[in-house]
C-alpha positions, 0 to 999 in steps of 0.5 A: 079450951086451947093453948098456945103452948103445951107448957101452959096445959102441963102446969094447969094439969099440975096446979089441978093435981095439987088442989086435988091432993094428988099430984106435987106441992105448989112450990114444985109447980113453981119450980116447974115453971121457972126451969123449963120453957116450950122449946120449938114447935111444928106445924103446917104454917112452920116452925115456931121458935120461942125468943128464950129457945132462939137465944139458947140454940144460938139461932142466926138469921141472915138476909140473902145477898150477892157474893163473889163465888169460886165455884168448887165442889166436894164429894165423897169417894169409895175406892174399889180397886187398889194395886201397886199400879193404880188406884180407882174410886167411884161416887154416885151423885144426882145429875145435877151435881155430876153436870158439874164434873167432866172426864179429865178433870183434876180432883184434890184427894185427901187421904185417910191418913189426912195426906193430899194426893191427886185424882182425875175423873176417867168418866161420867157415866149416866147409864143407871140414871133412869134406874136409880137417878144416880150418875156414877163418877170414876176416878183414877187416884195416884198409885203412890197414895197406897189406898186400900181397896173400901176406904172412903176418901174426900175429893175436891173439885174446882168447877169454874171461875169466880162470879157474883152470883145470889147466895146463902152461907153453905151452913144454911143449906140443907141436902135431903132426898128431894133436894136442897132446902133452907129455912125463910122467915115467914112472921115469926115462924120458919118455913121450909122453902126448896132452892136450886143451887149453883156453884158452892165452896166451903163457906157460901152456895149461889142460889138460882131458883127459890129465894127472892130479894128481901127473903131471910134465911137460917144460917144457924143451926138449920139442921136443928129446925130440920131434925124438929120438923122431922120429929113432928112429921115421923114421930108426931112430937111437935115440941120440946121442952129445954132447961133454962140456962143456969137452973 
């Protein structure tokens, strides 16, 4: 006999143990049924999330739309040289991201102390692209920032004007080893879908390829679905038990 939810088999086993005198009493079995529910399940068809678990996670689904977006780009730089006269830092980015940056471009830098300063892109080198698949972006930061070598700093670049584009909330977007993806709805399941992104800011991201009119995506919490899928693929765990609120 095949059960849709693992908890069905668990409860049946508990009831069998009660009958044979080897398990918990009937009251314990009833309590078990009341206090736990089945969490997300992953199969090749996608991730199934029961209604109770959706509410517990605060799962939010939105339709893709069109938004006016001011293109910006965030990156993390590592300071590799720091002297009284200059501070230099670099970052390695995928080619599709590095193409948005150019020598001479100004960056807004946030120091480890939380203050702001200015940086300038000195070079965008692709000489290691064939080996590592990454492009090196080299930045010169204002020397008065006094950032020590070895420190990581956040940088913010404006990479274009504004345009009306097909978009999803930035929270729906996840970056994996092979690129960006979102979770789209497919019946009662959520399916990981690869997308090609364009301009983005802290709120929304342009989608150039991968989604179509009428598609719906998980805006929150997309990362929880990704962790569920990873656990199923890498660890063999396709579901989890979640306490019912108030129990």
